[in-house]
C-alpha positions in Angstrom: 121.6 49.2 121.3 118.2 51.0 121.7 115.1 49.5 120.3 111.8 51.3 120.3 108.7 49.4 119.0 105.4 51.1 118.6 102.8 48.6 117.3 100.7 49.8 115.6 101.2 53.4 114.5 97.6 54.4 114.1 96.0 56.6 111.5 97.0 54.4 108.5 95.6 51.1 107.1 97.0 47.6 106.9 100.1 46.3 108.5 103.5 48.0 108.3 106.7 47.9 110.3 109.4 50.6 109.9 112.7 49.7 111.6 115.2 52.5 112.0 118.7 52.7 113.3 119.4 56.0 115.0 122.9 57.5 115.6 123.5 60.8 117.4 119.8 61.8 117.0 119.5 61.1 113.3 118.2 58.0 111.4 121.1 56.4 109.7 119.4 53.3 108.2 115.8 52.1 107.8 113.9 49.0 106.7 110.2 49.0 106.0 108.2 45.8 106.2 104.7 45.1 105.0 103.2 42.5 107.3 100.2 41.2 105.4 100.0 38.8 102.4 96.9 39.5 100.2 97.4 37.5 97.0 94.4 39.0 95.3 95.9 38.1 91.9 95.3 34.5 92.8 91.6 35.1 93.8 90.5 36.5 90.5 92.0 33.7 88.3 89.4 31.7 86.3 86.8 34.4 86.8 85.2 36.8 84.3 86.9 40.2 84.0 83.6 41.8 84.9 83.7 39.9 88.2 87.4 40.7 88.7 86.6 44.4 88.7 84.2 43.8 91.6 86.5 41.5 93.5 89.7 43.6 93.4 87.8 46.4 95.1 88.0 44.4 98.3 91.8 45.1 98.4 90.9 48.4 100.1 87.8 50.0 101.6 89.2 53.5 101.3 90.1 53.4 97.5 88.0 50.6 96.1 86.9 52.8 93.1 90.5 53.1 91.9 91.0 49.3 91.9 87.7 48.8 90.1 88.7 51.5 87.6 92.2 50.0 86.9 90.7 46.5 86.5 88.0 47.8 84.2 90.4 49.7 82.1 92.6 46.6 81.8 89.6 44.6 80.6 88.6 47.4 78.1 92.1 47.5 76.6 92.1 43.7 76.4 88.8 43.7 74.6 89.4 46.9 72.5 86.5 48.9 74.1 86.2 52.7 74.1 83.6 53.8 76.5 80.9 56.5 75.8 81.5 60.1 76.8 78.8 60.0 79.4 80.5 57.0 81.0 83.8 58.8 80.9 82.4 61.8 82.8 80.5 59.7 85.4 83.5 57.5 86.1 85.7 60.6 86.5 83.2 62.0 89.0 83.0 58.7 90.9 86.8 58.6 91.1 86.9 62.3 92.0 84.5 61.8 94.9 86.8 59.0 96.2 89.8 61.3 95.9 88.1 64.1 97.8 87.1 61.7 100.6 90.6 60.2 100.8 92.5 63.5 100.7 90.3 65.2 103.3 90.5 62.2 105.5 94.3 61.9 105.2 95.2 65.6 105.8 92.9 66.3 108.7 92.2 63.0 110.4 95.2 60.8 109.6 98.3 63.0 109.3 96.8 66.1 111.0 97.4 64.9 114.6 101.1 64.8 113.9 100.9 68.6 113.9 97.7 69.5 115.8 97.3 69.2 119.6 93.6 69.5 120.4 94.3 69.5 124.1 96.5 72.6 123.7 93.5 74.3 122.2 92.0 74.5 125.7 94.4 77.4 126.4 93.2 79.4 123.4 91.7 82.9 123.7 88.5 82.9 121.6 88.9 86.5 120.4 92.5 85.9 119.4 91.4 82.7 117.6 89.0 84.6 115.4 91.7 87.1 114.7 94.1 84.4 113.7 91.6 82.7 111.4 91.1 86.0 109.6 94.9 86.5 109.4 95.4 83.0 108.0 92.6 83.5 105.5 90.9 80.3 106.7 87.3 79.5 107.7 85.9 80.4 111.2 83.7 78.2 113.4 82.0 78.1 116.8 85.3 78.1 118.6 83.9 78.8 122.0 81.5 75.8 121.7 84.2 73.6 120.5 86.5 74.6 123.4 83.7 73.6 125.8 83.4 70.2 124.1 87.1 69.7 124.4 87.1 70.6 128.0 84.4 68.0 128.7 86.7 65.4 127.0 89.7 66.5 129.1 87.8 66.7 132.4 86.4 63.2 131.9 89.9 61.8 131.4 88.8 60.2 128.1 90.2 61.8 125.0 88.1 59.7 122.6 89.3 60.2 119.0 92.3 62.2 120.2 93.7 59.5 122.5 96.9 57.6 121.9 99.0 60.4 120.3 102.3 61.9 121.2 101.2 65.4 122.3 103.7 65.4 125.2 106.8 65.2 123.1 107.5 69.0 123.2 107.6 68.9 119.4 104.1 70.4 118.7 104.6 74.0 117.6 101.1 75.4 117.0 99.8 78.1 119.2 96.6 77.3 121.3 94.6 79.4 118.9 96.0 77.7 115.8 95.3 74.3 117.4 91.7 75.3 118.1 91.2 76.4 114.4 92.6 73.2 113.0 90.7 71.0 115.5 87.5 72.7 114.4 88.4 71.9 110.8 89.3 68.3 111.8 85.7 67.8 113.0 84.3 69.5 109.9 86.4 67.3 107.7 84.5 64.3 109.1 81.3 65.8 107.6 83.0 66.6 104.3 84.2 63.0 104.0 80.7 61.8 104.5 79.5 64.2 101.7 82.1 62.9 99.3 81.1 59.3 100.1 77.4 60.2 99.4 78.5 61.3 95.9 80.2 57.9 95.5 77.1 56.2 96.8 74.8 58.0 94.3 77.1 57.3 91.3 78.2 53.9 92.4 75.1 52.4 94.0 76.9 52.2 97.4 80.2 53.0 99.0 82.6 51.4 99.6 82.8 48.8 96.9 80.7 50.4 94.1 78.6 48.4 91.7 78.1 50.5 88.6 81.7 50.6 87.3 81.9 47.9 84.6 83.9 47.1 81.5 82.1 49.0 78.7 81.1 52.1 80.7 78.7 52.6 83.7 75.4 51.1 84.9 74.5 54.5 86.4 71.9 56.5 84.5 71.3 59.8 86.3 67.8 61.2 87.0 67.0 64.9 87.6 66.9 64.2 91.3 70.4 62.6 91.2 71.8 65.6 89.4 70.3 68.0 91.9 71.7 66.0 94.8 75.1 65.8 93.2 75.2 69.6 92.6 74.4 70.3 96.3 77.0 67.9 97.6 79.7 69.0 95.1 79.1 72.7 95.9 79.2 72.0 99.6 82.6 70.3 99.4 84.0 72.8 96.9 83.1 75.8 99.1 84.6 74.2 102.2 87.8 73.1 100.5 88.5 76.5 99.1 87.8 78.2 102.4 90.0 75.9 104.5 92.5 73.6 102.9 95.3 75.7 101.5 95.3 78.3 104.3 95.4 75.4 106.9 98.3 73.8 105.0 100.3 77.0 104.9 99.6 77.5 108.6 101.1 74.1 109.3 104.1 75.1 107.1 104.5 78.3 109.0 104.7 76.6 112.4 106.8 73.6 111.2 109.5 74.8 108.9 111.8 72.1 110.0 109.6 69.5 108.2 111.0 70.9 105.0 114.5 69.8 106.0 114.0 66.0 105.9 112.1 63.2 104.2 113.1 63.7 100.6 113.2 60.0 99.5 114.5 58.9 96.1 113.7 62.2 94.3 112.3 60.2 91.3 108.6 60.3 90.7 106.0 58.3 88.7 102.4 58.9 87.9 100.2 56.8 85.6 97.6 59.5 85.1 94.0 59.8 86.3 90.7 61.3 85.2 90.1 60.5 81.5 90.1 63.3 78.9 88.0 62.9 75.8 91.1 61.6 73.9 91.7 58.8 76.5 95.4 59.4 76.1 97.6 58.9 79.3 99.5 62.1 78.8 96.3 64.1 78.3 94.4 63.0 81.4 93.4 65.8 83.7 96.3 64.6 85.9 98.6 63.2 83.3 101.1 60.4 83.2 104.9 60.6 83.3 108.2 59.6 84.9 110.0 62.6 86.4 113.7 61.8 86.8 115.9 63.2 89.5 117.5 65.5 87.0 114.1 67.0 86.1 113.7 65.1 82.8 110.1 64.1 82.1 109.5 60.9 80.1 106.4 59.0 79.0 105.6 55.8 80.8 106.7 52.4 79.3 105.3 49.3 80.8 108.2 47.2 79.6 110.4 49.0 82.2 108.5 47.8 85.2 110.0 44.9 87.1 109.6 43.4 90.6 112.5 42.1 92.7 111.8 39.6 95.5 115.2 38.9 97.0 114.3 40.7 100.2 110.7 39.6 100.3 108.8 36.5 101.4 108.4 35.0 97.9 110.2 32.3 96.0 113.3 33.2 94.2 115.6 36.3 94.2 115.3 37.7 90.7 114.2 41.0 89.2 111.6 40.2 86.6 108.6 41.8 84.9 105.3 41.3 86.9 103.9 38.4 84.9 107.2 36.5 84.9 107.7 37.1 88.6 104.2 35.8 89.5 102.9 35.4 93.0 104.6 32.5 94.9 104.6 33.3 98.7 107.3 31.7 100.8 107.6 33.1 104.3 110.9 32.5 106.1 111.6 34.9 109.0 111.9 38.6 109.7 115.5 39.4 109.0 116.6 42.8 107.7 119.9 41.2 106.5 117.8 38.8 104.3 114.0 38.8 103.8 111.8 41.1 105.9 108.6 42.0 104.1 105.6 40.7 102.1 106.1 43.7 99.9 107.8 43.1 96.6 110.3 45.7 95.3 109.0 47.3 92.2 111.4 49.2 90.0 111.1 51.3 86.9 114.0 51.1 84.5 116.0 49.5 87.2 115.5 52.1 89.9 113.1 52.9 92.8 110.2 55.3 92.1 108.0 57.3 94.4 104.3 57.3 93.9 101.5 59.5 95.4 100.2 63.0 95.5 103.5 64.7 95.2 104.4 62.6 92.2 101.2 63.4 90.4 101.5 67.0 91.2 105.1 67.3 90.0 104.3 65.4 86.8 101.3 67.6 86.1 103.4 70.7 86.9 106.0 69.6 84.3 103.3 68.8 81.8 102.1 72.4 82.2 98.5 71.8 83.6 97.4 75.4 84.1 95.7 75.0 87.5 98.5 73.0 88.9 101.2 75.4 87.7 99.4 78.4 89.1 98.9 76.9 92.6 102.2 75.0 92.8 104.0 78.3 92.1 101.8 80.0 94.8 102.9 77.4 97.4 106.5 77.4 96.3 106.6 81.2 96.7 104.8 81.0 100.1 107.4 78.6 101.3 110.2 80.9 100.2 111.2 79.3 96.9 111.3 80.6 93.4 108.6 79.8 90.7 109.6 76.9 88.6 111.9 75.4 91.3 109.9 72.5 92.9 112.9 71.3 95.0 111.4 73.1 98.1 108.5 70.5 97.9 110.8 67.5 97.9 110.5 66.7 101.6 108.0 65.7 104.3 106.3 69.1 104.4 106.1 69.4 100.6 104.7 65.9 100.3 102.1 66.8 102.9 101.2 70.1 101.1 101.0 68.7 97.5 97.8 66.8 97.9 95.9 69.9 99.1 96.5 71.6 95.7 95.2 68.4 94.1 92.2 68.4 96.3 91.3 71.9 95.2 91.8 71.0 91.5 89.5 68.0 91.8 86.8 70.0 93.6 86.8 72.4 90.7 86.8 69.5 88.2 83.8 68.0 89.9 81.8 71.1 89.2 83.0 71.2 85.6 82.2 67.5 84.9 78.7 67.8 86.4 78.0 70.8 84.1 79.4 68.8 81.1 77.2 65.9 81.9 74.1 68.0 82.2 74.8 69.7 78.9 75.4 66.4 77.2 72.1 65.1 78.5 70.3 68.2 77.4 71.8 67.7 73.9 70.3 64.2 73.7 73.3 62.0 74.6 71.8 59.0 76.3 74.6 56.4 75.9 76.3 55.1 79.0 77.5 51.6 78.1 78.8 49.7 75.0 78.5 46.0 74.7 81.1 43.7 73.3 81.6 40.0 72.4 85.3 39.7 72.8 86.5 36.7 74.8 90.3 37.0 75.0 93.1 39.5 75.0 95.7 41.2 77.2 95.3 44.7 78.8 96.8 46.9 81.4 95.0 49.5 83.5 97.4 52.3 84.3 95.6 54.5 86.7 96.0 56.4 90.0 94.5 55.7 93.4 94.6 58.7 95.9 97.9 57.2 97.2 99.5 57.0 93.8 100.3 54.9 90.8 98.1 51.8 90.4 98.7 49.0 88.0 96.3 46.2 87.1 97.1 43.9 84.2 95.3 40.8 83.0 95.4 38.1 80.4 92.0 36.8 79.3 91.4 33.5 77.6 87.9 32.1 76.7 86.3 34.9 78.6 88.1 34.1 81.9 91.1 35.6 83.6 94.1 33.4 83.0 96.6 35.6 84.8 96.5 38.8 86.7 99.0 41.2 88.3 98.6 44.2 90.6 101.1 46.8 91.8 99.5 49.2 94.2 101.0 52.7 95.1 102.2 51.7 98.6 104.1 48.8 97.0 106.3 51.4 95.2 106.7 53.5 98.3 107.5 50.8 100.9 109.7 48.8 98.6 112.5 47.0 100.4 116.2 47.0 99.4 116.6 46.3 95.7 119.3 44.0 94.1 121.7 46.9 93.9 121.3 47.7 97.7 119.2 50.8 97.1 116.5 51.5 99.7 112.9 52.1 98.6 111.3 55.6 98.7 110.0 55.5 102.3 113.2 53.9 103.6 115.3 56.6 101.9 112.9 59.3 103.2 113.4 58.0 106.8 117.2 58.2 106.6 118.3 61.6 107.8 115.1 62.2 109.9 116.0 63.8 113.3 114.9 61.8 116.3 114.9 63.7 119.6 113.1 61.0 121.6 113.6 57.3 120.5 110.5 56.4 122.5 108.3 58.8 120.4 110.0 59.5 117.1 107.4 62.1 115.9 109.4 63.3 112.9 109.6 59.7 111.6 105.9 59.4 112.1 105.3 62.6 110.2 107.5 61.3 107.3 105.7 58.0 107.2 102.3 59.7 107.2 103.4 62.1 104.4 103.3 59.0 102.1 99.8 58.0 103.4 100.7 54.3 103.3 97.9 51.9 103.0 99.1 49.9 106.0 98.9 49.7 109.8 102.3 50.4 111.2 104.9 49.4 113.7 108.0 51.5 114.0 111.1 49.9 115.4 113.9 52.4 116.3 117.5 51.3 116.9 120.1 53.4 118.6 123.3 51.4 119.0 125.0 53.9 121.3 122.9 53.3 124.5 121.5 49.8 124.8 118.3 51.2 126.2 115.0 49.4 125.3 111.4 50.5 125.2 108.2 48.8 124.1 104.6 49.9 123.7 102.1 47.2 122.7 98.6 48.2 121.7 97.8 45.6 119.0 96.4 42.1 119.6 99.4 40.6 117.8 102.0 42.1 120.2 105.6 42.8 119.3 108.3 40.3 118.5 
């Protein structure tokens, strides 16, 4: 039996372990384990809903706005509040800035080094690099200057931000020129993330953990200077995204066609919807809500169909129950894939696993007929060799990776539209940003989306305080363990069938994990029963057990 443990897989957040059994070079079974108990539902009890919206942001420093948003919506639905139009627009922009930051970060700086080898860029010919950039339709840069900087890294023996990767596997396919182009954009992406976070800082008071998003609307009231700064930042990001993102994505697809042959997952997708339209209806959000079944049927969401199973998780009991009935009762035993092996619960929708994330949102929006999404999804489907209307070519590691780039372009356009809408409203004399209330009790659910997918915050309020609170984050759906029927969760199913050429460096498994952008730090444990060979790499202070 061969075991390969890499702890942690870098370029993701939190604590995750993916254990795989490999037979004849293919993953034949997989178990994904979340290694950190948070229990934020317990922290917010007996606190005011306004405070809860601030506290739950601390779940994540990358997507705090989404948690604040979902919590705030839950409180507003509990209290029967409809926020003013100015607040709707500003909150959309605040969420949009976070999405832009997260998507750019993920594609270039988290997942990107699974495909891009900056050291190989040292072999690039500068003239050929400019020719290739023109051919790909992507943005140019000071390629000669960048190559000199990379050479200084290499000559020093210190690869800095590019260290610790598997560039020597023989499974990196880009030409030196393509590597140089995408390395240039990797570095530019760091600047674009900063610009997106500056937008969040203006609208939210600071970033991460914004202060202006509250039940009833927003505490941000824009000045002329704010609007001018926002326009400059939004235009900067928009211009860069449209010049680089989709061409770079198609370049990766061109050099890695094999990534379209594995990583499908459960083939069933859920999106709760994000970015409020004036109607405040889930199905009319700019990215709408829906459940896309494996047969292509699209259904509206129904909260009563959400359950959580804990029979393979470190919680009391072994039942499949609605979130409030299941509760939060931690009970650690031991890591055992035959029994309990994760802190992650197993959420199910209508009794079955459900994938969340960028691909889910995009496919639901595609089926709902959102014009921008339909146009660009069809473009990508055609570019990948498929037929318009048939999204099956996106149901894999490559498609999951490509989907969020279309969404990034859409959000960049929406940010421009929302800013113009806000300015016109202010010019027309609309000066309302917040509505007060005197409600003290109720129940409400915030169906919303974080960049990584479907986000659920639900609360019960009595006498002005949170009596009970439940959260299901996107990664909870994606790294779900085995359910009571023996079905694997989305990431586990996506790993089954992945080709592994080198059990010590299973790069295709890493690509598949990163395609979900899990909010966890990872360890991957590979098992190959045929050999009995063992391998360990330990780079975390916790070590490997």
